[in-house]
C-alpha positions in Angstrom: 70.9 104.7 79.9 69.2 104.5 76.8 65.2 105.3 77.0 65.2 105.1 80.8 66.9 101.5 79.9 70.5 100.8 81.4 72.4 99.6 78.5 74.0 95.9 78.8 76.6 94.4 77.6 74.4 92.4 74.8 73.5 95.6 73.9 77.0 96.8 72.9 77.4 93.4 71.2 74.3 94.6 69.1 75.8 97.6 68.5 78.8 96.2 67.2 77.0 93.7 65.3 80.0 91.1 67.3 79.3 88.6 69.8 78.2 89.1 73.4 81.5 86.5 74.2 83.8 88.5 72.0 81.8 91.9 74.1 83.3 90.1 77.0 86.7 89.2 76.2 86.8 92.6 75.1 86.2 94.2 79.1 88.2 91.4 80.2 91.2 92.5 78.1 91.5 88.9 76.4 92.9 90.0 73.4 94.8 87.2 72.7 93.0 86.7 69.2 90.9 89.6 68.9 91.9 91.8 65.5 92.4 95.6 65.8 89.5 96.3 63.3 87.3 94.0 66.1 88.6 95.9 69.4 88.1 99.7 67.5 84.4 98.2 66.5 83.5 97.4 70.7 85.5 100.9 71.7 83.2 103.3 69.2 79.9 101.3 70.4 81.2 101.4 73.9 81.3 105.4 73.6 78.7 105.6 71.5 76.2 103.7 74.0 77.5 105.2 77.0 77.9 101.6 78.4 79.8 101.3 81.9 80.3 97.4 83.2 78.6 96.8 86.1 81.3 95.5 88.2 79.1 94.3 90.7 77.9 91.3 88.4 81.3 90.7 87.1 82.8 90.1 90.7 79.6 87.8 91.6 80.0 85.6 88.6 84.1 85.3 88.7 84.0 85.5 92.8 86.6 88.1 93.3 86.0 92.1 94.1 89.0 93.1 91.4 90.5 94.9 94.5 93.4 94.4 96.8 94.8 96.0 99.8 98.0 97.7 100.2 99.4 97.7 103.4 102.3 100.1 104.0 104.5 100.8 107.3 105.5 104.6 106.6 103.8 106.2 103.7 106.1 109.4 104.5 108.8 107.2 102.6 109.2 108.4 99.8 110.1 105.0 98.5 106.4 103.6 99.8 104.7 106.6 97.5 106.9 105.5 94.6 106.2 101.3 95.1 102.2 102.3 95.7 102.0 104.7 92.8 103.9 101.6 91.0 101.5 99.0 92.0 98.6 101.2 91.2 99.6 102.0 87.8 99.9 98.1 86.7 96.7 97.3 89.2 94.5 100.4 86.6 95.5 98.4 83.3 94.5 95.8 84.4 90.9 97.3 85.7 91.6 96.4 89.6 90.8 98.4 92.5 93.7 99.5 94.8 93.1 100.2 99.1 96.2 101.6 100.4 96.2 101.9 104.3 99.4 103.1 106.2 100.3 101.3 109.6 103.1 103.7 111.2 105.1 100.6 111.9 102.2 99.4 114.4 101.3 95.5 114.4 97.9 96.0 116.1 96.8 98.9 113.5 98.4 96.2 110.5 96.0 93.9 111.8 93.2 95.9 111.7 93.4 96.9 108.7 94.6 93.3 107.4 90.9 91.8 109.2 89.2 95.2 107.2 90.3 93.9 104.4 89.5 90.8 104.1 85.8 91.5 105.4 86.0 93.8 102.0 87.3 90.5 100.5 90.4 91.6 98.9 92.2 89.3 96.2 95.2 90.0 97.6 97.6 91.5 99.4 100.6 93.8 98.9 102.1 94.7 102.0 105.4 96.4 103.8 105.5 94.4 107.1 105.3 96.6 110.7 106.5 92.9 112.2 105.2 90.6 114.6 102.2 89.8 113.3 103.4 86.0 111.9 100.6 84.7 112.8 98.5 87.1 111.0 100.6 86.0 108.1 100.2 82.4 108.2 96.4 83.1 108.3 96.6 84.7 105.0 98.8 81.9 103.7 96.5 79.2 104.8 93.2 80.9 103.5 95.0 80.9 99.9 95.5 84.5 99.8 97.4 85.8 97.6 100.3 87.7 99.0 103.7 89.6 98.2 105.8 91.2 100.8 107.6 94.4 99.9 110.7 96.1 101.4 111.0 93.4 104.7 111.5 89.6 104.5 110.4 87.2 106.9 112.6 84.5 106.8 110.2 82.0 108.6 107.6 82.3 106.1 107.4 81.6 102.7 106.0 84.5 100.7 107.9 86.1 97.6 109.5 89.8 98.9 110.7 92.4 96.8 112.7 94.8 98.1 116.4 96.6 97.3 119.6 95.3 97.4 120.6 97.2 100.4 123.8 95.9 101.4 125.1 96.8 97.8 123.4 100.1 98.3 125.7 100.6 101.7 128.3 99.5 99.6 128.0 102.5 97.0 128.3 104.8 99.2 131.5 103.7 101.4 133.1 103.0 98.1 132.9 106.7 97.0 133.7 107.8 100.4 137.3 106.1 100.1 137.4 107.5 96.5 137.3 110.9 97.9 139.7 109.9 100.8 137.4 109.7 103.7 138.4 106.8 106.5 136.3 108.2 109.6 132.5 107.5 107.9 130.1 107.7 110.5 126.8 105.4 109.7 123.3 107.0 110.8 120.5 104.9 111.1 116.8 104.6 113.5 116.5 102.0 115.8 117.2 98.9 115.0 114.6 96.0 115.2 114.9 92.4 113.3 111.8 93.2 111.4 113.6 95.8 109.9 115.2 94.3 107.0 116.9 97.4 105.5 117.9 99.6 109.0 119.4 95.6 109.3 121.1 95.1 106.1 122.9 98.8 105.7 124.2 98.6 108.8 125.5 95.3 108.0 126.6 96.4 104.6 128.2 99.5 105.9 130.4 97.2 107.6 131.5 94.9 105.8 132.1 97.8 103.6 134.4 98.8 105.9 136.2 95.5 106.5 136.3 95.5 102.7 138.2 98.6 102.6 140.3 98.2 105.3 138.9 100.9 107.4 138.4 100.9 111.0 134.9 100.3 112.2 134.3 102.9 115.0 131.4 101.4 116.4 130.9 105.1 118.3 130.0 106.2 115.0 127.0 104.2 114.2 124.4 106.6 115.7 121.6 104.9 115.9 118.6 107.1 117.6 115.2 107.7 117.8 114.4 110.7 114.3 113.1 112.7 117.1 116.1 112.9 118.9 119.1 112.2 116.3 119.5 116.2 115.8 120.1 116.4 119.7 122.4 112.7 119.8 124.7 114.0 116.8 125.2 117.6 118.3 126.3 115.9 121.7 128.7 113.4 119.8 130.4 116.3 117.3 131.3 117.9 119.8 133.5 115.5 120.7 137.5 116.1 119.7 137.0 112.2 117.4 134.3 112.3 115.2 133.5 111.6 111.6 134.8 113.4 108.1 131.8 111.6 106.3 128.4 110.5 107.3 125.7 107.7 105.6 122.1 108.5 106.3 120.3 104.6 106.1 117.0 106.1 104.6 115.5 110.0 103.5 113.7 110.7 106.7 116.9 110.4 108.9 118.8 112.7 106.1 116.7 115.2 106.7 117.6 114.7 110.3 121.0 115.0 109.6 120.0 118.3 107.4 118.6 119.5 110.5 121.7 118.9 113.0 124.6 120.8 110.4 121.9 123.5 109.8 121.6 124.3 113.5 125.2 123.8 114.1 127.0 125.4 111.6 128.4 122.7 109.7 129.2 123.0 106.1 128.1 120.5 103.5 130.7 119.3 102.2 133.5 121.2 103.6 133.2 119.9 107.4 131.3 116.1 106.9 130.6 115.3 103.6 126.8 113.5 103.2 125.5 110.2 101.0 122.0 109.4 101.7 119.9 105.8 101.0 117.1 106.9 99.3 116.6 110.2 97.0 114.3 112.7 97.4 112.0 114.7 95.3 114.4 117.8 95.9 117.8 116.1 96.3 118.9 117.4 93.3 117.2 121.0 94.0 118.8 121.5 97.4 121.9 123.4 98.1 124.2 121.3 97.7 122.5 119.0 95.9 122.4 115.6 97.9 124.9 112.9 96.4 122.6 109.7 96.8 121.6 105.8 96.2 118.4 105.3 94.4 116.2 103.2 95.3 114.5 101.7 92.4 111.0 102.0 93.6 109.0 101.3 90.3 110.6 98.2 89.5 109.8 97.1 92.8 106.1 99.0 92.5 106.0 96.4 89.0 107.4 93.4 89.9 105.4 93.3 93.5 102.3 93.8 91.6 103.2 91.1 88.9 103.9 88.3 91.6 100.3 89.3 93.3 98.6 89.0 90.3 100.5 85.3 89.1 99.0 84.9 92.5 95.6 85.9 92.0 95.5 83.7 88.3 96.7 80.7 90.2 99.7 81.2 88.3 101.9 80.3 91.4 105.4 80.4 90.8 107.8 79.1 94.2 108.1 81.4 96.6 111.2 83.9 96.7 113.7 87.2 97.5 113.9 89.0 94.3 116.7 92.0 95.0 117.2 95.5 93.1 120.3 97.2 92.3 120.5 100.8 93.4 121.9 103.8 91.6 124.5 105.8 92.8 123.6 109.5 92.0 126.7 111.9 92.7 125.5 115.7 93.3 127.7 117.8 95.8 127.5 116.6 98.9 130.8 114.7 98.8 134.2 116.4 98.7 137.8 115.2 99.2 140.4 115.5 102.1 
């Protein structure tokens, strides 16, 4: 405010002795033909005058809200929070606001959030699909609302999707166990559902890797249980004489339950049981022993999802595709040689 009057873009232009259109280009980050001296004069004028852009007027003029919605299936996953952070960073650079909603894997909750965000007229969606909402996704596509999926593939829909190469992640783990001399390898995973792409692909990759390395695939060593019951079920299975010497946890939340089981039963890691987790956790490197993990490139995935969405929002459309990113192997202390 200046003398009770709100500072406008015209005031900035006059103060900087630059055209109003040039100031507008600066505010919209169109710097292609703008010299550094011009940008500096505009920056200084904005600061001296205390100018704040009128985003509502900008939205009405361009028929955009400069807001996107991120709908995540389970925000407790470290992978999900890292992806969200990468998307938010990318949006911040473009002066785009972000609304994050967590569905707890509930399709009805997901539908409610999509409808709420549509009412707010967001410019696009990045969704970790909870599943069973194909009609809802089709409706978004039919309305030409920009849409990108992360982590889960809906094969029936032509939507660009960004995710980890999940089969490669399992192969990395099995390969390392084999190098350490393990033949009896288990796999712990929450209940399998067709919509849970990471779970199904990681199990598929595990089975392929076992065959690849000539190891017996023992179905009784595949532990698919709810997280709440995972420690108790593992306790029952590991009381049997025939049990694995190595165990792959399908994600970070599963790893926590595996570690709880080992603690409760006094199982030494890695002396009694070697463990690898798909998903690195913030404290994995300082846990004792430090957790050997397959790290998902969450920030690269988030950046790519944001880039794809921006292209759709700017009507720079490319054919929908599945973009897979290679994981990284982090060798630490939870695997031992037999």
